Each structure stands twice: as C-alpha cells, then as structure tokens.
C-alpha positions, 0 to 999 in steps of 0.5 A, a space after each residue: 500499499 505504499 508508493 512506489 517510485 518510477 525507477 523501482 517499477 523500471 527495475 521490475 519491468 527490466 527484470 521481467 524481460 529477462 535482463 539484469 539491469 538496475 538504477 539508470 541502466 534499467 532506465 536506459 534498457 527501457 527507453 531503448 526498447 521503447 518500453 519506458 512509458 515516457 517521452 524521456 530520452 535519457 534517465 535524466 529526463 525519466 524522473 525516476 524518483 517520482 511516484 507512480 500513480 494507478 493510472 500511469 501503471 495501467 497505461 504502462 501495462 497497456 504499452 507493454 501489451 501493445 509491444 507484445 512484452 507482457 510475457 514474464 521471463 526469468 531474470 539472470 543472477 548475473 548482471 547483464 553486460 552493459 555493452 548490450 544496453 541500446 544506444 539512445 537517441 535524441 528523438 523521443 520514442 513513438 507513442 502508440 495510441 492506447 485504443 486506435 482504430 482504422 476503417 475497414 470495408 467489405 474487402 478487408 474480410 477477404 483472404 489474398 493469396 499471392 502466387 497464384 492470383 486468387 482471392 477468397 471472398 465472403 459470400 462466394 459460393 462453395 461450388 465457385 471456391 471448389 472450382 478455384 481451389 479444388 474440393 475440400 479434404 473434409 471437415 474440421 471439428 469446428 465444421 469448417 471445410 479444409 483446403 490446402 491453404 485455409 479452412 472455410 466455413 459456409 452458411 446455410 445457403 452454401 456461402 462463405 461467411 468465415 475462414 481461418 489460415 494458419 502456419 504450423 511448423 508441420 505445415 508444408 507451405 507451397 513455395 512462392 505462395 503467400 497468405 495475406 489480408 487486404 490491409 497486407 498482414 502476411 501470415 508468418 511474416 507480419 508482426 504485432 507492430 504491423 497489425 497495429 499500424 494497419 487495424 489500430 491498437 484497439 484489438 490488442 488483448 496482450 496475450 498473443 490475440 488481436 482481435 477486432 469487432 465491427 458492426 456493419 451499418 445501414 450505409 454499408 460502412 463498419 462500426 468498430 465495437 470495443 472488445 471490452 464492450 458488452 454485445 447484446 447480439 453477437 450475430 451482428 458483429 463480425 470479427 477479424 483476429 490474429 494470433 501471435 507467437 509468444 516469442 517472435 510476435 509474428 502472426 501465425 494464424 488469421 481468423 475472419 468471421 462474419 458472426 461473433 456467435 460462430 467465432 466463439 
C-alpha cells in the first residue's frame, strides 16, 4: 500500500524482460526498447524518483501489451553486460495510441493468396471456391471445410461466411505462395507492430491475441466495437483476429468470421 517510484518500477519491468539491470541502466534499457512509458530520451529526463499513480501503472501495462512484452521472463542472476544496452537517441520514442482504430470495408474480410493470383471472398459459393481451389479434404471439428491453404465455413445457403488460415511447423507451405489480408498482413511474416499500424491498437489483448469487432451499418460502412464492450447480439458483429507467436510476435494464424457467435 506504499508509494512506489518510477525507477523501482523500471527495474521490475526490466527484470520481467529477462535481463539484469538496475538504476539508470534499467531506465536506459527501457527507453531504448520503447518500453519506458515516457517521452524521456535519457535517464535524467525520466524522473525516476517520482512516484507512480494507478493510472500511470495501467498505461504502462498497456504499453507493454502493445509491444507484445507481457510475457514474464526469468531474470539472470548475473548482471547483464552493459555493452548490450541500446544506444539512446535524442528523438523521443514513438507513442502507440492506447485504443486507436482504422476503418475497414467489405474487402478487408477477404483472404488474398499471392502466387496464384486468387482471392477468397465473403459471399462466394462453395461450388465456386471448389472450382478455384479444388475440393476440400473434409470437415474440421469446427465444421469448417479444409482446403490446402485455409479452412472455410459456409452458411446454410452455401456461401462463405468465415475462414481461417494458419502456419505451423509441420505445415508444408507451397513455395512462392503468400497468404495475407487486404491490408497487407502476411501470415508468417507480419508482426504485432504491422497489425497495429494497419488495424489500430484497439484489438490488442496482450496474450498473443489481437481481435477486432465490427458492426455493419445501414449505409454499408463498418463501426468499430470495443473488445471490452458488452455485445447484445453477437450475430450482428463480425471479427478479424490475429494470433501471434509469444517470442517472435509474428502472426501465425488469421481468423475472420461474419458472426461473433460462430467465432466463439
């Protein structure tokens, strides 16, 4: 229940990143990594002796989440070599907005497959998808039709209303073929920062999941729905989600659903 200084918090967060620095070196490390929750460009500007408010604590945790740094690593017993500290620059670090959003259109719910010039589009019939990509090899446990590069879900009318594409070590991916969203998020290449820059920071949960919720309006535009808001009718809300590798923060799975009810 006692106040804690920003310097002490900086040391705790530095430990959680798997390095062993104290004092000004801990601050230098966080500034260099863009994790200091401050516009300071040096330990002197950081004002480490000031105490932390609860609002600042929440914002600092949010900043760690936006950088994919919430996983707690073990601190080495031996102090980390000072030569490994990042070099500081005079330019203040870029601050990622806590809950920013970017607009989407109907096309953003499609899957682009580069290398064979094809596209998986919402509303396409199963018959047309089979003709374009070959017949599915069967059903998954989620009632999705399984194709070589994606899984597809069809509604009662046989129209595509959801898809998933994933990248696992045991997969044999076709050479020269990339899977990506209309906004350019490439499976197996794009990182958390790429997703935030194209879709906004509002969907970052901090546990390797980034998901965005949208409600289609009468004028055919989409309105962002916060992932923390109560949703009265999940069937009216669509989802675009990205799963990230804990260590690399690279996208290894993309899930798109026309209905949150189907997603859950």
